N, CA, C, O and CB atoms as a CASP TS submission, in Angstrom:
PFRMAT TS
TARGET T0000
AUTHOR 0000-0000-0000
METHOD Language model
MODEL 1
PARENT N/A
ATOM      1  N   UNK     1    -128.056  45.985  40.754  1.00  0.00           N
ATOM      2  CA  UNK     1    -128.346  46.746  41.950  1.00  0.00           C
ATOM      3  C   UNK     1    -128.690  48.182  41.508  1.00  0.00           C
ATOM      4  O   UNK     1    -127.910  48.832  40.811  1.00  0.00           O
ATOM      5  CB  UNK     1    -127.128  46.717  42.959  1.00  0.00           C
ATOM      6  N   UNK     2    -129.843  48.648  41.918  1.00  0.00           N
ATOM      7  CA  UNK     2    -130.249  49.998  41.523  1.00  0.00           C
ATOM      8  C   UNK     2    -129.674  51.050  42.474  1.00  0.00           C
ATOM      9  O   UNK     2    -129.000  50.716  43.448  1.00  0.00           O
ATOM     10  CB  UNK     2    -131.781  50.104  41.487  1.00  0.00           C
ATOM     11  N   UNK     3    -129.945  52.312  42.183  1.00  0.00           N
ATOM     12  CA  UNK     3    -129.379  53.418  42.965  1.00  0.00           C
ATOM     13  C   UNK     3    -129.830  53.378  44.416  1.00  0.00           C
ATOM     14  O   UNK     3    -129.048  53.684  45.316  1.00  0.00           O
ATOM     15  CB  UNK     3    -129.766  54.752  42.347  1.00  0.00           C
ATOM     16  N   UNK     4    -131.082  53.005  44.655  1.00  0.00           N
ATOM     17  CA  UNK     4    -131.591  52.944  46.030  1.00  0.00           C
ATOM     18  C   UNK     4    -130.867  51.873  46.837  1.00  0.00           C
ATOM     19  O   UNK     4    -130.530  52.090  48.001  1.00  0.00           O
ATOM     20  CB  UNK     4    -133.100  52.669  46.032  1.00  0.00           C
ATOM     21  N   UNK     5    -130.628  50.717  46.218  1.00  0.00           N
ATOM     22  CA  UNK     5    -129.916  49.648  46.910  1.00  0.00           C
ATOM     23  C   UNK     5    -128.465  50.045  47.188  1.00  0.00           C
ATOM     24  O   UNK     5    -127.933  49.742  48.257  1.00  0.00           O
ATOM     25  CB  UNK     5    -129.963  48.355  46.083  1.00  0.00           C
ATOM     26  N   UNK     6    -127.824  50.721  46.234  1.00  0.00           N
ATOM     27  CA  UNK     6    -126.446  51.180  46.456  1.00  0.00           C
ATOM     28  C   UNK     6    -126.395  52.185  47.600  1.00  0.00           C
ATOM     29  O   UNK     6    -125.476  52.152  48.419  1.00  0.00           O
ATOM     30  CB  UNK     6    -125.867  51.810  45.169  1.00  0.00           C
ATOM     31  N   UNK     7    -127.380  53.080  47.659  1.00  0.00           N
ATOM     32  CA  UNK     7    -127.447  54.053  48.745  1.00  0.00           C
ATOM     33  C   UNK     7    -127.623  53.347  50.085  1.00  0.00           C
ATOM     34  O   UNK     7    -126.966  53.699  51.064  1.00  0.00           O
ATOM     35  CB  UNK     7    -128.594  55.046  48.511  1.00  0.00           C
ATOM     36  N   UNK     8    -128.500  52.362  50.131  1.00  0.00           N
ATOM     37  CA  UNK     8    -128.705  51.593  51.362  1.00  0.00           C
ATOM     38  C   UNK     8    -127.417  50.901  51.787  1.00  0.00           C
ATOM     39  O   UNK     8    -127.065  50.903  52.967  1.00  0.00           O
ATOM     40  CB  UNK     8    -129.823  50.556  51.171  1.00  0.00           C
ATOM     41  N   UNK     9    -126.714  50.311  50.827  1.00  0.00           N
ATOM     42  CA  UNK     9    -125.460  49.621  51.144  1.00  0.00           C
ATOM     43  C   UNK     9    -124.424  50.601  51.704  1.00  0.00           C
ATOM     44  O   UNK     9    -123.707  50.270  52.648  1.00  0.00           O
ATOM     45  CB  UNK     9    -124.902  48.916  49.887  1.00  0.00           C
ATOM     46  N   UNK    10    -124.342  51.789  51.134  1.00  0.00           N
ATOM     47  CA  UNK    10    -123.397  52.805  51.644  1.00  0.00           C
ATOM     48  C   UNK    10    -123.777  53.212  53.068  1.00  0.00           C
ATOM     49  O   UNK    10    -122.900  53.381  53.916  1.00  0.00           O
ATOM     50  CB  UNK    10    -123.377  54.058  50.716  1.00  0.00           C
ATOM     51  N   UNK    11    -125.056  53.369  53.333  1.00  0.00           N
ATOM     52  CA  UNK    11    -125.503  53.737  54.675  1.00  0.00           C
ATOM     53  C   UNK    11    -125.176  52.628  55.677  1.00  0.00           C
ATOM     54  O   UNK    11    -124.733  52.905  56.792  1.00  0.00           O
ATOM     55  CB  UNK    11    -127.016  54.029  54.677  1.00  0.00           C
ATOM     56  N   UNK    12    -125.393  51.389  55.281  1.00  0.00           N
ATOM     57  CA  UNK    12    -125.064  50.249  56.142  1.00  0.00           C
ATOM     58  C   UNK    12    -123.569  50.231  56.435  1.00  0.00           C
ATOM     59  O   UNK    12    -123.163  50.059  57.584  1.00  0.00           O
ATOM     60  CB  UNK    12    -125.500  48.917  55.484  1.00  0.00           C
ATOM     61  N   UNK    13    -122.756  50.405  55.411  1.00  0.00           N
ATOM     62  CA  UNK    13    -121.304  50.388  55.593  1.00  0.00           C
ATOM     63  C   UNK    13    -120.852  51.528  56.501  1.00  0.00           C
ATOM     64  O   UNK    13    -119.944  51.352  57.313  1.00  0.00           O
ATOM     65  CB  UNK    13    -120.594  50.482  54.237  1.00  0.00           C
ATOM     66  N   UNK    14    -121.477  52.689  56.367  1.00  0.00           N
ATOM     67  CA  UNK    14    -121.129  53.826  57.220  1.00  0.00           C
ATOM     68  C   UNK    14    -121.469  53.532  58.672  1.00  0.00           C
ATOM     69  O   UNK    14    -120.659  53.793  59.562  1.00  0.00           O
ATOM     70  CB  UNK    14    -121.856  55.094  56.755  1.00  0.00           C
ATOM     71  N   UNK    15    -122.662  52.990  58.924  1.00  0.00           N
ATOM     72  CA  UNK    15    -123.053  52.656  60.299  1.00  0.00           C
ATOM     73  C   UNK    15    -122.121  51.606  60.895  1.00  0.00           C
ATOM     74  O   UNK    15    -121.723  51.709  62.056  1.00  0.00           O
ATOM     75  CB  UNK    15    -124.506  52.151  60.337  1.00  0.00           C
ATOM     76  N   UNK    16    -121.776  50.596  60.099  1.00  0.00           N
ATOM     77  CA  UNK    16    -120.885  49.556  60.600  1.00  0.00           C
ATOM     78  C   UNK    16    -119.495  50.117  60.877  1.00  0.00           C
ATOM     79  O   UNK    16    -118.860  49.742  61.862  1.00  0.00           O
ATOM     80  CB  UNK    16    -120.798  48.400  59.602  1.00  0.00           C
ATOM     81  N   UNK    17    -119.021  51.011  60.017  1.00  0.00           N
ATOM     82  CA  UNK    17    -117.707  51.620  60.221  1.00  0.00           C
ATOM     83  C   UNK    17    -117.696  52.468  61.494  1.00  0.00           C
ATOM     84  O   UNK    17    -116.726  52.438  62.251  1.00  0.00           O
ATOM     85  CB  UNK    17    -117.316  52.480  59.002  1.00  0.00           C
ATOM     86  N   UNK    18    -118.760  53.215  61.729  1.00  0.00           N
ATOM     87  CA  UNK    18    -118.845  54.032  62.953  1.00  0.00           C
ATOM     88  C   UNK    18    -118.822  53.138  64.195  1.00  0.00           C
ATOM     89  O   UNK    18    -118.163  53.459  65.184  1.00  0.00           O
ATOM     90  CB  UNK    18    -120.135  54.902  62.944  1.00  0.00           C
ATOM     91  N   UNK    19    -119.533  52.033  64.140  1.00  0.00           N
ATOM     92  CA  UNK    19    -119.541  51.098  65.267  1.00  0.00           C
ATOM     93  C   UNK    19    -118.139  50.556  65.528  1.00  0.00           C
ATOM     94  O   UNK    19    -117.693  50.483  66.673  1.00  0.00           O
ATOM     95  CB  UNK    19    -120.516  49.938  64.999  1.00  0.00           C
ATOM     96  N   UNK    20    -117.453  50.180  64.458  1.00  0.00           N
ATOM     97  CA  UNK    20    -116.119  49.611  64.611  1.00  0.00           C
ATOM     98  C   UNK    20    -115.129  50.643  65.154  1.00  0.00           C
ATOM     99  O   UNK    20    -114.282  50.308  65.982  1.00  0.00           O
ATOM    100  CB  UNK    20    -115.624  49.064  63.274  1.00  0.00           C
ATOM    101  N   UNK    21    -115.228  51.879  64.701  1.00  0.00           N
ATOM    102  CA  UNK    21    -114.339  52.928  65.201  1.00  0.00           C
ATOM    103  C   UNK    21    -114.550  53.117  66.696  1.00  0.00           C
ATOM    104  O   UNK    21    -113.589  53.194  67.462  1.00  0.00           O
ATOM    105  CB  UNK    21    -114.578  54.256  64.452  1.00  0.00           C
ATOM    106  N   UNK    22    -115.801  53.189  67.102  1.00  0.00           N
ATOM    107  CA  UNK    22    -116.080  53.373  68.530  1.00  0.00           C
ATOM    108  C   UNK    22    -115.590  52.185  69.348  1.00  0.00           C
ATOM    109  O   UNK    22    -115.021  52.366  70.425  1.00  0.00           O
ATOM    110  CB  UNK    22    -117.580  53.577  68.757  1.00  0.00           C
ATOM    111  N   UNK    23    -115.802  50.987  68.853  1.00  0.00           N
ATOM    112  CA  UNK    23    -115.336  49.809  69.579  1.00  0.00           C
ATOM    113  C   UNK    23    -113.814  49.775  69.656  1.00  0.00           C
ATOM    114  O   UNK    23    -113.252  49.452  70.702  1.00  0.00           O
ATOM    115  CB  UNK    23    -115.855  48.535  68.915  1.00  0.00           C
ATOM    116  N   UNK    24    -113.148  50.105  68.559  1.00  0.00           N
ATOM    117  CA  UNK    24    -111.680  50.106  68.552  1.00  0.00           C
ATOM    118  C   UNK    24    -111.124  51.167  69.482  1.00  0.00           C
ATOM    119  O   UNK    24    -110.111  50.936  70.142  1.00  0.00           O
ATOM    120  CB  UNK    24    -111.151  50.331  67.137  1.00  0.00           C
ATOM    121  N   UNK    25    -111.762  52.321  69.548  1.00  0.00           N
ATOM    122  CA  UNK    25    -111.292  53.392  70.422  1.00  0.00           C
ATOM    123  C   UNK    25    -111.410  53.008  71.891  1.00  0.00           C
ATOM    124  O   UNK    25    -110.566  53.384  72.704  1.00  0.00           O
ATOM    125  CB  UNK    25    -112.073  54.669  70.154  1.00  0.00           C
ATOM    126  N   UNK    26    -112.445  52.269  72.228  1.00  0.00           N
ATOM    127  CA  UNK    26    -112.680  51.941  73.627  1.00  0.00           C
ATOM    128  C   UNK    26    -112.059  50.615  74.048  1.00  0.00           C
ATOM    129  O   UNK    26    -111.936  50.342  75.242  1.00  0.00           O
ATOM    130  CB  UNK    26    -114.150  51.906  73.893  1.00  0.00           C
ATOM    131  N   UNK    27    -111.667  49.789  73.083  1.00  0.00           N
ATOM    132  CA  UNK    27    -111.159  48.461  73.440  1.00  0.00           C
ATOM    133  C   UNK    27    -109.842  48.520  74.198  1.00  0.00           C
ATOM    134  O   UNK    27    -109.556  47.632  75.001  1.00  0.00           O
ATOM    135  CB  UNK    27    -110.983  47.624  72.195  1.00  0.00           C
ATOM    136  N   UNK    28    -109.032  49.552  73.959  1.00  0.00           N
ATOM    137  CA  UNK    28    -107.748  49.657  74.631  1.00  0.00           C
ATOM    138  C   UNK    28    -107.811  50.314  75.996  1.00  0.00           C
ATOM    139  O   UNK    28    -106.801  50.384  76.696  1.00  0.00           O
ATOM    140  CB  UNK    28    -106.812  50.408  73.780  1.00  0.00           C
ATOM    141  N   UNK    29    -108.961  50.786  76.377  1.00  0.00           N
ATOM    142  CA  UNK    29    -109.094  51.466  77.661  1.00  0.00           C
ATOM    143  C   UNK    29    -109.180  50.457  78.797  1.00  0.00           C
ATOM    144  O   UNK    29    -109.812  49.408  78.672  1.00  0.00           O
ATOM    145  CB  UNK    29    -110.329  52.375  77.664  1.00  0.00           C
ATOM    146  N   UNK    30    -108.540  50.789  79.893  1.00  0.00           N
ATOM    147  CA  UNK    30    -108.568  49.900  81.045  1.00  0.00           C
ATOM    148  C   UNK    30    -109.839  50.069  81.869  1.00  0.00           C
ATOM    149  O   UNK    30    -110.278  49.142  82.550  1.00  0.00           O
ATOM    150  CB  UNK    30    -107.357  50.143  81.916  1.00  0.00           C
ATOM    151  N   UNK    31    -110.416  51.249  81.801  1.00  0.00           N
ATOM    152  CA  UNK    31    -111.637  51.506  82.568  1.00  0.00           C
ATOM    153  C   UNK    31    -112.832  50.922  81.821  1.00  0.00           C
ATOM    154  O   UNK    31    -112.804  50.816  80.595  1.00  0.00           O
ATOM    155  CB  UNK    31    -111.834  53.034  82.813  1.00  0.00           C
ATOM    156  N   UNK    32    -113.858  50.552  82.537  1.00  0.00           N
ATOM    157  CA  UNK    32    -115.054  50.033  81.889  1.00  0.00           C
ATOM    158  C   UNK    32    -115.662  51.067  80.947  1.00  0.00           C
ATOM    159  O   UNK    32    -115.489  52.273  81.123  1.00  0.00           O
ATOM    160  CB  UNK    32    -116.081  49.607  82.934  1.00  0.00           C
ATOM    161  N   UNK    33    -116.369  50.571  79.954  1.00  0.00           N
ATOM    162  CA  UNK    33    -117.025  51.459  78.995  1.00  0.00           C
ATOM    163  C   UNK    33    -118.070  52.322  79.687  1.00  0.00           C
ATOM    164  O   UNK    33    -118.814  51.859  80.552  1.00  0.00           O
ATOM    165  CB  UNK    33    -117.672  50.648  77.866  1.00  0.00           C
ATOM    166  N   UNK    34    -118.105  53.541  79.300  1.00  0.00           N
ATOM    167  CA  UNK    34    -119.119  54.453  79.804  1.00  0.00           C
ATOM    168  C   UNK    34    -120.457  54.072  79.186  1.00  0.00           C
ATOM    169  O   UNK    34    -120.517  53.680  78.020  1.00  0.00           O
ATOM    170  CB  UNK    34    -118.755  55.936  79.488  1.00  0.00           C
ATOM    171  N   UNK    35    -121.502  54.182  79.944  1.00  0.00           N
ATOM    172  CA  UNK    35    -122.839  53.794  79.491  1.00  0.00           C
ATOM    173  C   UNK    35    -123.221  54.492  78.182  1.00  0.00           C
ATOM    174  O   UNK    35    -123.821  53.868  77.307  1.00  0.00           O
ATOM    175  CB  UNK    35    -123.873  54.116  80.572  1.00  0.00           C
ATOM    176  N   UNK    36    -122.884  55.760  78.040  1.00  0.00           N
ATOM    177  CA  UNK    36    -123.231  56.488  76.823  1.00  0.00           C
ATOM    178  C   UNK    36    -122.475  55.955  75.603  1.00  0.00           C
ATOM    179  O   UNK    36    -123.019  55.931  74.499  1.00  0.00           O
ATOM    180  CB  UNK    36    -122.942  57.971  77.003  1.00  0.00           C
ATOM    181  N   UNK    37    -121.234  55.532  75.796  1.00  0.00           N
ATOM    182  CA  UNK    37    -120.471  54.958  74.686  1.00  0.00           C
ATOM    183  C   UNK    37    -121.114  53.660  74.213  1.00  0.00           C
ATOM    184  O   UNK    37    -121.220  53.404  73.013  1.00  0.00           O
ATOM    185  CB  UNK    37    -119.008  54.708  75.104  1.00  0.00           C
ATOM    186  N   UNK    38    -121.535  52.857  75.160  1.00  0.00           N
ATOM    187  CA  UNK    38    -122.206  51.597  74.815  1.00  0.00           C
ATOM    188  C   UNK    38    -123.507  51.881  74.074  1.00  0.00           C
ATOM    189  O   UNK    38    -123.838  51.199  73.104  1.00  0.00           O
ATOM    190  CB  UNK    38    -122.484  50.756  76.086  1.00  0.00           C
ATOM    191  N   UNK    39    -124.240  52.886  74.532  1.00  0.00           N
ATOM    192  CA  UNK    39    -125.494  53.243  73.870  1.00  0.00           C
ATOM    193  C   UNK    39    -125.233  53.735  72.447  1.00  0.00           C
ATOM    194  O   UNK    39    -126.011  53.427  71.544  1.00  0.00           O
ATOM    195  CB  UNK    39    -126.242  54.322  74.676  1.00  0.00           C
ATOM    196  N   UNK    40    -124.147  54.497  72.226  1.00  0.00           N
ATOM    197  CA  UNK    40    -123.807  54.965  70.883  1.00  0.00           C
ATOM    198  C   UNK    40    -123.520  53.807  69.944  1.00  0.00           C
ATOM    199  O   UNK    40    -124.033  53.761  68.826  1.00  0.00           O
ATOM    200  CB  UNK    40    -122.606  55.896  70.935  1.00  0.00           C
ATOM    201  N   UNK    41    -122.697  52.869  70.406  1.00  0.00           N
ATOM    202  CA  UNK    41    -122.373  51.706  69.578  1.00  0.00           C
ATOM    203  C   UNK    41    -123.639  50.915  69.284  1.00  0.00           C
ATOM    204  O   UNK    41    -123.852  50.470  68.156  1.00  0.00           O
ATOM    205  CB  UNK    41    -121.323  50.807  70.274  1.00  0.00           C
ATOM    206  N   UNK    42    -124.467  50.744  70.286  1.00  0.00           N
ATOM    207  CA  UNK    42    -125.714  50.013  70.105  1.00  0.00           C
ATOM    208  C   UNK    42    -126.622  50.703  69.098  1.00  0.00           C
ATOM    209  O   UNK    42    -127.273  50.043  68.289  1.00  0.00           O
ATOM    210  CB  UNK    42    -126.434  49.860  71.436  1.00  0.00           C
ATOM    211  N   UNK    43    -126.667  52.018  69.146  1.00  0.00           N
ATOM    212  CA  UNK    43    -127.503  52.785  68.216  1.00  0.00           C
ATOM    213  C   UNK    43    -127.038  52.593  66.779  1.00  0.00           C
ATOM    214  O   UNK    43    -127.857  52.363  65.889  1.00  0.00           O
ATOM    215  CB  UNK    43    -127.482  54.276  68.579  1.00  0.00           C
ATOM    216  N   UNK    44    -125.719  52.687  66.541  1.00  0.00           N
ATOM    217  CA  UNK    44    -125.199  52.480  65.189  1.00  0.00           C
ATOM    218  C   UNK    44    -125.464  51.057  64.717  1.00  0.00           C
ATOM    219  O   UNK    44    -125.833  50.839  63.564  1.00  0.00           O
ATOM    220  CB  UNK    44    -123.697  52.780  65.139  1.00  0.00           C
ATOM    221  N   UNK    45    -125.274  50.091  65.609  1.00  0.00           N
ATOM    222  CA  UNK    45    -125.501  48.695  65.247  1.00  0.00           C
ATOM    223  C   UNK    45    -126.972  48.457  64.888  1.00  0.00           C
ATOM    224  O   UNK    45    -127.275  47.793  63.897  1.00  0.00           O
ATOM    225  CB  UNK    45    -125.076  47.768  66.400  1.00  0.00           C
ATOM    226  N   UNK    46    -127.865  48.996  65.689  1.00  0.00           N
ATOM    227  CA  UNK    46    -129.310  48.851  65.429  1.00  0.00           C
ATOM    228  C   UNK    46    -129.686  49.506  64.105  1.00  0.00           C
ATOM    229  O   UNK    46    -130.486  48.960  63.345  1.00  0.00           O
ATOM    230  CB  UNK    46    -130.140  49.472  66.582  1.00  0.00           C
ATOM    231  N   UNK    47    -129.113  50.671  63.827  1.00  0.00           N
ATOM    232  CA  UNK    47    -129.396  51.365  62.564  1.00  0.00           C
ATOM    233  C   UNK    47    -128.915  50.529  61.375  1.00  0.00           C
ATOM    234  O   UNK    47    -129.606  50.430  60.361  1.00  0.00           O
ATOM    235  CB  UNK    47    -128.721  52.762  62.545  1.00  0.00           C
ATOM    236  N   UNK    48    -127.741  49.935  61.504  1.00  0.00           N
ATOM    237  CA  UNK    48    -127.223  49.093  60.422  1.00  0.00           C
ATOM    238  C   UNK    48    -128.124  47.878  60.213  1.00  0.00           C
ATOM    239  O   UNK    48    -128.411  47.509  59.074  1.00  0.00           O
ATOM    240  CB  UNK    48    -125.777  48.641  60.731  1.00  0.00           C
ATOM    241  N   UNK    49    -128.567  47.261  61.293  1.00  0.00           N
ATOM    242  CA  UNK    49    -129.475  46.116  61.166  1.00  0.00           C
ATOM    243  C   UNK    49    -130.796  46.516  60.522  1.00  0.00           C
ATOM    244  O   UNK    49    -131.313  45.798  59.666  1.00  0.00           O
ATOM    245  CB  UNK    49    -129.735  45.492  62.537  1.00  0.00           C
ATOM    246  N   UNK    50    -131.343  47.653  60.926  1.00  0.00           N
ATOM    247  CA  UNK    50    -132.593  48.129  60.333  1.00  0.00           C
ATOM    248  C   UNK    50    -132.440  48.376  58.836  1.00  0.00           C
ATOM    249  O   UNK    50    -133.331  48.046  58.053  1.00  0.00           O
ATOM    250  CB  UNK    50    -133.056  49.410  61.029  1.00  0.00           C
ATOM    251  N   UNK    51    -131.300  48.961  58.440  1.00  0.00           N
ATOM    252  CA  UNK    51    -131.055  49.211  57.019  1.00  0.00           C
ATOM    253  C   UNK    51    -130.889  47.909  56.248  1.00  0.00           C
ATOM    254  O   UNK    51    -131.344  47.798  55.109  1.00  0.00           O
ATOM    255  CB  UNK    51    -129.814  50.084  56.839  1.00  0.00           C
ATOM    256  N   UNK    52    -130.242  46.925  56.860  1.00  0.00           N
ATOM    257  CA  UNK    52    -130.086  45.625  56.195  1.00  0.00           C
ATOM    258  C   UNK    52    -131.439  44.960  55.976  1.00  0.00           C
ATOM    259  O   UNK    52    -131.689  44.382  54.918  1.00  0.00           O
ATOM    260  CB  UNK    52    -129.173  44.702  57.021  1.00  0.00           C
ATOM    261  N   UNK    53    -132.305  45.043  56.972  1.00  0.00           N
ATOM    262  CA  UNK    53    -133.649  44.471  56.848  1.00  0.00           C
ATOM    263  C   UNK    53    -134.427  45.207  55.761  1.00  0.00           C
ATOM    264  O   UNK    53    -135.107  44.583  54.946  1.00  0.00           O
ATOM    265  CB  UNK    53    -134.406  44.544  58.200  1.00  0.00           C
ATOM    266  N   UNK    54    -134.326  46.513  55.752  1.00  0.00           N
ATOM    267  CA  UNK    54    -135.013  47.324  54.739  1.00  0.00           C
ATOM    268  C   UNK    54    -134.521  46.961  53.345  1.00  0.00           C
ATOM    269  O   UNK    54    -135.312  46.866  52.407  1.00  0.00           O
ATOM    270  CB  UNK    54    -134.796  48.829  55.004  1.00  0.00           C
ATOM    271  N   UNK    55    -133.209  46.758  53.212  1.00  0.00           N
ATOM    272  CA  UNK    55    -132.625  46.380  51.919  1.00  0.00           C
ATOM    273  C   UNK    55    -133.140  45.016  51.482  1.00  0.00           C
ATOM    274  O   UNK    55    -133.458  44.822  50.309  1.00  0.00           O
ATOM    275  CB  UNK    55    -131.083  46.367  51.998  1.00  0.00           C
ATOM    276  N   UNK    56    -133.225  44.080  52.400  1.00  0.00           N
ATOM    277  CA  UNK    56    -133.752  42.752  52.061  1.00  0.00           C
ATOM    278  C   UNK    56    -135.198  42.842  51.565  1.00  0.00           C
ATOM    279  O   UNK    56    -135.576  42.156  50.616  1.00  0.00           O
ATOM    280  CB  UNK    56    -133.672  41.815  53.283  1.00  0.00           C
ATOM    281  N   UNK    57    -135.991  43.678  52.201  1.00  0.00           N
ATOM    282  CA  UNK    57    -137.387  43.843  51.774  1.00  0.00           C
ATOM    283  C   UNK    57    -137.459  44.492  50.402  1.00  0.00           C
ATOM    284  O   UNK    57    -138.349  44.179  49.612  1.00  0.00           O
ATOM    285  CB  UNK    57    -138.171  44.683  52.795  1.00  0.00           C
ATOM    286  N   UNK    58    -136.520  45.404  50.110  1.00  0.00           N
ATOM    287  CA  UNK    58    -136.519  46.087  48.816  1.00  0.00           C
ATOM    288  C   UNK    58    -136.175  45.119  47.697  1.00  0.00           C
ATOM    289  O   UNK    58    -136.655  45.260  46.572  1.00  0.00           O
ATOM    290  CB  UNK    58    -135.530  47.257  48.823  1.00  0.00           C
ATOM    291  N   UNK    59    -135.346  44.141  48.010  1.00  0.00           N
ATOM    292  CA  UNK    59    -134.938  43.172  46.982  1.00  0.00           C
ATOM    293  C   UNK    59    -136.070  42.203  46.744  1.00  0.00           C
ATOM    294  O   UNK    59    -135.946  41.300  45.917  1.00  0.00           O
ATOM    295  CB  UNK    59    -133.648  42.411  47.397  1.00  0.00           C
TER
END
């Protein structure tokens, strides 16, 4: 794995970790998720997927 692939993997892991933190923070709330919170999680998830696809193309 070269330096570019390692960097991509770190970025993917960071995006996934951010998504999980946001989901864990909101999972215990009794009120429905705020639309902006859902959009944030979706944005991180989409970014992680885009990076995974980019990594696959690089390989």
